[in-house]
C-alpha positions in Angstrom: 0.2 0.0 -0.2 1.2 3.5 -0.9 2.2 5.9 1.7 -0.9 7.5 2.3 -1.3 10.4 5.3 -4.2 9.5 7.6 -5.9 12.6 9.8 -7.6 12.4 13.1 -10.5 15.0 13.1 -11.9 15.9 16.5 -15.3 17.8 16.0 -18.2 19.2 18.0 -21.8 18.0 16.6 -25.2 18.5 18.8 -23.5 17.6 22.2 -21.2 15.3 21.1 -18.0 14.9 20.5 -16.9 13.0 17.3 -13.4 11.6 16.8 -13.1 10.4 12.8 -10.1 9.4 10.7 -9.9 10.2 7.2 -7.2 10.1 4.3 -8.5 13.4 2.8 -9.2 16.6 4.3 -9.1 20.1 2.8 -10.6 23.4 2.9 -13.9 23.4 1.2 -15.3 25.8 -1.7 -17.9 26.6 0.7 -17.1 29.3 2.8 -16.5 28.3 6.2 -16.6 24.1 5.8 -13.5 21.5 6.1 -14.5 18.7 3.6 -13.2 15.4 4.7 -13.6 12.1 2.5 -12.1 8.6 3.0 -13.4 7.6 6.5 -11.5 5.1 7.8 -12.8 2.7 10.4 -11.1 -0.3 12.2 -11.2 -3.8 10.0 -13.7 -6.3 12.0 -11.1 -9.0 12.3 -12.8 -11.0 14.9 -15.8 -11.5 17.5 -14.7 -8.4 19.3 -17.0 -5.4 18.5 -16.4 -2.2 19.5 -20.3 -0.4 20.2 -18.8 3.2 20.3 -17.0 2.6 16.4 -20.3 0.6 15.2 -22.1 4.0 16.0 -20.2 6.2 14.3 -19.8 3.5 11.3 -23.9 3.6 11.5 -23.5 7.7 11.4 -21.6 8.0 8.7 -23.1 5.1 6.5 -23.1 5.7 2.5 -21.2 9.2 3.3 -19.0 9.8 0.2 -17.9 13.2 2.0 -18.5 15.6 4.8 -18.6 19.1 5.4 -17.7 20.6 8.8 -18.1 23.8 10.0 -14.9 25.3 10.9 -15.8 26.8 14.1 -16.8 23.2 15.0 -13.3 21.8 14.6 -11.3 21.1 17.7 -8.6 19.5 16.6 -6.9 18.2 13.4 -3.3 15.7 13.6 -1.9 14.0 10.9 -1.1 10.7 12.4 1.2 7.7 11.6 -1.7 5.2 11.8 -5.7 5.2 12.4 -7.1 4.6 15.5 -10.3 3.8 16.8 -13.2 6.2 16.0 -15.6 7.5 18.6 -18.8 9.6 19.6 -18.8 11.1 23.2 -20.7 13.2 24.9 -19.3 16.4 25.4 -18.4 17.4 29.3 -17.4 20.3 30.8 -17.1 23.9 29.1 -17.1 23.3 25.5 -19.1 25.5 23.0 -18.9 26.1 19.4 -16.1 29.0 18.7 -15.8 31.3 17.5 -18.5 33.6 18.2 -20.9 35.1 15.0 -19.1 38.4 13.9 -22.4 39.8 13.0 -25.3 40.0 15.6 -29.0 40.7 14.5 -30.6 43.9 16.3 -33.5 42.8 18.2 -35.0 44.0 21.3 -36.2 47.4 20.2 -32.8 48.6 21.3 -31.3 50.8 18.6 
């Protein structure tokens, strides 16, 4: 197999932290988004099945490419070998970053 880089992408989505591994990652033509392609999941080579990875596989079943908002990205690492992807509940003070650049006027305050 040729030496393809693998990226670990950690992002925040609807109160959960997703950790996925992908072969392709780049800035999207859609402003403010990162594209990830060729998601990598562990091989089932035995009886042991990881339920968190199965949940992740089900979430991305049939997905060719994902567009992630830049403000939802927590971290992107280029890794030497892929690990096990997972979905965990966000705990603590994790919130989307940054705050909107423009806020609408409202509430009668001018």
